[in-house]
N, C-alpha and C positions, 0 to 999 in steps of 0.2 A: 649763284648770282651771275647774271648775264649783263655785262657792261661793255662800253666802248673800249677798244684796244688802242692805247697810245703809250708813249714812253713813260709818262708819269704813272699810269695805272699798272704798267708792267713792273715798275720799280717797287710799287706799294704792295701789290698782291703777289706774294711769293710763298711757296710751300713752306710750312713750318711756322709761319707767323700767326700769332694769336690776334683774333679780331673780336670786336664787340660793338654794341650800339649805345648811343646816348640814352635811349629810352628803356634800356634793360640792363640793370646792374647785377643781375643774378646769373645770366647765361652768357658764356663766352665760347667761341669756337676756335678751331685751329685749321688753317688752310692745308688741305691734303692733295688737291689736284688743281692745276691751272692749264687751261687749253686755249690756244689762240687760233681763230679762224679768220681768214682774209677773203674778202669778196669785193670785186671791183664795182659791183652794182649796189650791194647792200651795206658795204662798209666793213670795218674790221671789229671783231668782238672777242672779248675774253669770257670764258666760262669758268667760274671759280667755284669749287666745291670743297666742303669740309664737314666736320662733325663737332659736336660739343666736346669740351675738354675731357670728359669722361673717357674718350677714346684713347687717351694716353695710357690708361690702365691696361688696354689691350696689348701693350708692348711687354707685359710681364706675365709670367705664369706663377702658380703657387708652388714654391719649392724652397725648403723641404716640405714633407708631408705635414699638413695641419691636422692635429688630433685634439678634439674637445670631448672629454669624457664626463665632465661635470656640467650640469645645466648652466648655461651661460647666455646672457642677453645677446641677441643678434647684433646690437650696436657694438658691443665689445668684441664680438667675433670678427665683424667686418673691419673695424678700426684696427684691431691688432694684426689682422691678415694684411691689410694695406701697408701698415707700418713695417712689417717684416719683409715685404716683397717689393715695396716701392718708395720707402722713405728712409729706412734705417741703414741699409747696406750701401756702402760707397759706390760700388760699380753698378748696382741695380737701382740706385736712387734716382727718382725723377726730380730734377732740380726745381726748387721752389715749392714743392708740394708739402702740405702739412694737413693735420686734422682740423676740422672745423666744428660745427655745432651738430647736436642731435636733438630732434624734436619728433614727437608722435608716439603714441602708445604702442604701435606695431613693433617698434624697435626694442621694447621692453620684453617681448616674448623671448622665451629661452629655448635652447636646443642643445643636443650633443651631435657631433658630426666629425667626419674624417674625410679629407679631400687631398688628392695628390695631383700636381702637374696640370690642373685646370687653368684655363686662361682667366686672369684676374678680373678683367672687365666683365666677361660673360658670367663668371661666378657671382660677382656682386649683383648683376642684373637678375640672376636666378633667385638670389635671396630676396631681392626687392619684389619680384613677381610672387614669390611664395608667401610673403607677409603683407604685401600691399604697400610697401614703402617706396621711396624714391632716393636716388643718390645723384649728387651734382657737384661738379668742381667749378668754382668761381674765382675771380680775381679780387683781391683786396689790396689796398695800398699798404706798403710795408714801411720803408724808410725813404724819405725824400720823394723822388719820382720813380722808385722801384716798387714792384708789385710781387705778391706771392699768391700761390694757388692754394685754396683750402677745399677740403672734401666735406660737404655737408650731407647728413642723413636726415630725411624728413618724411612726413606722411601727408599725402594730398588731402585737400578739403572736399568733403562730400557736398556737391552742389546739384545733385540729381533730384529727380522727382520722388525718390524713395525716402527723403528726409524733409523736415520742415523747419530746420534751424537756419540754414543759409538760403539766400535767394537762389531760385532755380536757374540753371543754365541748360537750355533746351535747343538743340540744333534740329530744325525741322523744315521740310518743304513748305509747311503751312506758314512759317515765319519768314520765308524767303532768305534764310541764312544758311541753308543747305543746298549748295550749288549742284553737287553730284553725290550719288550714293550707290554702293553695291554691297551685296551681302551674300555669303555662301556658308553652307553648313555641311559637315562631313563626319559621320559617326564611325566610319571604317577604321579610323586611326585610334579610336578609344582604347585605353588600357587602364583598367580600374582595380585590378587585383594583382599584386606582385609576389612572386616567389623569389626571395633574395638568398643567394648562396655566397658565403665568405670563404675563410681559410679552411684547409683540409682537403682530403681526397676522397672521392667516391661517397659512400654512405656516411663517412666521418666528417664531411664538410659541415661547418656550422651554418645553420639556415633558419629562416623565419619567413613570415608572410606579412603583407601590409595592405590595408585598404583604408579608405576614408569612410567613417561612419559604419553602418551595418554592412556585413559582408554581402556583396552582390551574389545573385544566384540566377540560374537558368539562362535565358537569352540576354539578361542584363549584365552578365559576367563576361568581362574581357580580360583574360589572363596574360601575364608576361613573365619572362625570366630575367632576373637581374644578376649579372656576374659581378660580385663585389670582392673578388680575391685580392684586390689591391688594398682593401681595408686591413691594416696590420693588427695583429693581436697584441702588439706591444706599443708603448709610448715612452716618451722621455719625460721624466719627472726630476727636476733639479739636477739635470746632467746624467741621471742614471736611467737605464733601460729597464722598465718594469712591465709585467704582463697586465693586460686590461682585463678586469673581472668579466666573467661570461655575460652577466646581465647587462653590463654596460656595452659590451661588444654587440649583443643582440640589438640594443637601442641604436647603435651606429648603423647596423644593417637596416633597421626600419627607417631611419632617416634617409639612407640611400634609396630605399624603395620609394619613399614619398617623393623624392626628387624625379623619379623616372615615370611616374604615372602620367597618363596623357588624357586630358579631357576631350570630349567631342570637339572636333575642329570647327571653329567659326571664324570667319574673316569678313571684315567690312572695311571698305575704303570710302572716304568722303573728301569733298572739297568744300570748305566753308567760306562765307563771305568775308574777305579781308577788310573791307571798308564798312562793315556793319557798325552802326552806332548803338545797336542794342546790347551786344556783348563785345568787349574789346579784350583781345588776348594780352596777357600780362598786366591787366588792370582788373578785369572782372573774373578771370579764371586763369589758371596757370598749369604748366605741365605737372602731372601728378594728381591733379584734381579728378573727381568723379562727376560726370555730366550725363545727360540723357540725349540720345539720338533717336529720331523717329522719322518714318516716311509715311505720312498720313494716307497718301493715295493708295499705297499697297497694304495699309493696315499693319505695318511693321514698327516695332519699337524695341530699343535696347534701353531699358529703364535706368541701368547703372553701368556705365563703362568708364574705365580709367584712361585719361589722356596721358599717354606715356611719352609722347614726343610730338613735335610740330615742325614740319618742313616749311620753311619760309623761302619763297623764291621771288627774285626780283629780275624782271626782264623788260622788254620793250612794251609789254602789255600792262606793266605795273607790278603790284605785289599780290602774291597768292599764298594762301594758307592750306596746307594739306596735313590734317592731324593723323596721328597714329594712336589707335585705341586698343585697349586690352579689356576684354569682357571679364567682369568679376565672376 
């Protein structure tokens, strides 16, 4: 946000403060950076930057080791992990944070996994990307004029051209709601077949392989090595250390391998019309939804991409929207 610098604004916009908007009850941010620039000709301005409240989870890591050896819903895995690392422990507790709602079939998918010392926010986002879910921390009124933060897990709505249930959301130069567009593709980073090695030494190391669907071959095969020595062969059960059965350990290795595969790299950047009356952000579509992006002049179309974030900027030129997309 780019606003005039004066004593009132300097007192209001301080790092660490939570901010929101009257027209959005779901998304709240925290101020992380404040910069003041003075200019005798153009005046004095504040540049205020921050992120959504999910960034608070970036301040924690997953410690001790999380080991899930029985098929467990992703919703339970994420909620339990956040509870253990950011809610339950006094010194590590994020004040005011609690668990909220869960919605969407994607969170009912089950998995086994083991993870140690990963950044909590990055790990949650990795799970979201894997299953197509979204995570958000919002403010809700608690007692009197006090508020608490709640972590919601949800699934975006498909508003793309690939479905016929919801009204389509299409950003296109043909509709004059796509102000700028760039697209790049790079297959060199692809890794689609993983050799995963866990505990042990030399030929005795426990190992397996992982790929999605049919095993790739010939020039379509991009191999990678995954060092998973950190995956323990033991777990805590009711306070006792017990060995993990080999078949369950192999499943943990496969899960780790699935997390390391890399799809062909595609990147697209867009700026969409903030004042469009055709589609209004946070009314007709929301972060987490699936939409369609196309550039008719070049015959390019991304039929189904997920809107995983929206940068809203306010400056002397008005309001601008820069979406962050993830291709499905």
